[in-house]
C-alpha angles and dihedrals in degrees: 000000000000090000091054092050091048091049093050092049090047092049092050093047099043103024093091091047091055091050091053093055094086096147094047114023120186118261117237088253092053091047092049090049091053091049091049091050091051091049091049091050090053091050091051091048090053091049090056092046089053091050091051091052091047091051092055091048091049091051091050089053093045085234119150096187094094092052093048088057102039106031115081120241089245093048115151124190148154123230125221096273095045100268112148114228140185125202095278097047092045091054089048089053091050093049097045111134090215091074121069116172125207086187137000121174144168120222140157089046116183124182130191120184127204109185103287095356128078132186117204126189126186147153117254115203119192136183123177148084121306119183090341095308126111108243135188117179146154127211135189110225134193123191127187114209131193120200111222138161091288096046133259119349130184111236100171141013142179123199119194121190111224117227115242094253093064100038119117121229112273 
């Protein structure tokens, strides 16, 4: 299904360009290669979206297993209040017993791929108890992924807490 959608989008975007190339039309092989590249880009985009959704679910469950698998050993990030973290300290923050989430979700996910690198942005929405206090918050998140022999890995992230006046209803 995703391949069909990617092909249709590709045809709509580049169909007029192909028609304008009167002096040098694409060969069937070139056209097929362009279609294959568009389909592959859509598959990669969906993989990243799935990883973003899995990350939110892992945080809600206070489960660091996902991050051990997907975050690179040299991961570097910044938490919502400016604290720098590496892979180990991020997993410790996820697994902290002082945070219990009633809900934690990722929405408004956008992915841009650049060969073997992808940049994902999304909105994290959380509701729960943190250090005994009821908390509702939203954060803008950016993740930088690298595609290696073992799949996509997060190498960097930035989390920014949104002030109450710009937060969307949960």
